C-alpha positions as CSV (number, residue, x, y, z in Angstrom):
1,X,92.4,119.5,78.1
2,X,92.4,115.7,77.9
3,X,92.1,115.8,74.1
4,X,95.3,117.8,73.9
5,X,97.1,115.3,76.1
6,X,95.7,112.4,74.1
7,X,96.9,114.0,70.8
8,X,100.4,114.5,72.2
9,X,100.6,110.9,73.4
10,X,99.3,109.6,70.0
11,X,102.3,111.4,68.3
12,X,104.8,109.4,70.4
13,X,102.9,106.1,70.5
14,X,105.3,103.3,69.7
15,X,108.3,105.4,70.4
16,X,110.9,105.2,73.2
17,X,110.4,107.5,76.1
18,X,112.1,108.2,79.4
19,X,109.5,108.0,82.2
20,X,110.3,109.8,85.5
21,X,107.8,108.2,88.0
22,X,107.1,109.8,91.4
23,X,106.7,107.0,93.9
24,X,106.0,109.3,96.8
25,X,108.1,110.3,99.9
26,X,110.7,111.9,97.7
27,X,111.3,108.8,95.7
28,X,111.6,108.9,92.0
29,X,112.3,106.1,89.5
30,X,113.6,106.7,86.0
31,X,112.8,104.1,83.4
32,X,113.0,103.6,79.7
33,X,109.9,102.4,78.0
34,X,107.6,102.5,74.9
35,X,104.1,104.0,74.7
36,X,102.0,101.0,73.8
37,X,98.4,102.3,73.7
38,X,96.4,105.5,74.2
39,X,92.8,105.3,75.4
40,X,90.2,107.9,76.4
41,X,91.5,108.5,80.0
42,X,94.6,106.3,80.3
43,X,97.7,105.3,78.4
44,X,100.0,102.3,78.7
45,X,103.8,102.1,78.8
46,X,105.8,98.9,78.4
47,X,108.8,99.0,80.8
48,X,111.1,96.1,81.0
49,X,108.5,93.8,79.4
50,X,105.8,94.9,81.9
51,X,102.8,97.0,80.7
52,X,101.8,99.7,83.2
53,X,98.9,102.1,82.8
54,X,98.8,105.7,83.8
55,X,96.0,108.3,83.7
56,X,96.1,111.6,82.0
57,X,95.7,113.1,85.5
58,X,99.1,111.6,86.4
59,X,100.6,113.7,83.7
60,X,98.8,116.8,84.8
61,X,99.8,116.3,88.5
62,X,103.4,115.3,87.4
63,X,103.2,111.9,89.0
64,X,104.8,110.8,85.8
65,X,106.9,113.0,83.4
66,X,107.6,111.7,79.9
67,X,110.6,112.7,77.8
68,X,111.2,111.6,74.2
69,X,114.4,109.7,73.7
């Protein structure tokens, strides 16, 4: 399962994405960013000059949803 997610992220690495981030308590934040790196269990997104990491589990649990721009 993780290999499938990693392969999908590798396809959009370096490209612009819209990230919908669930911050809990019915709060969601929508940001534009770029997929910077993809590792074995995490990936990083640069949003407004800040690099933030997320795990593949965050994608599975829909804590973050990525959409290609």
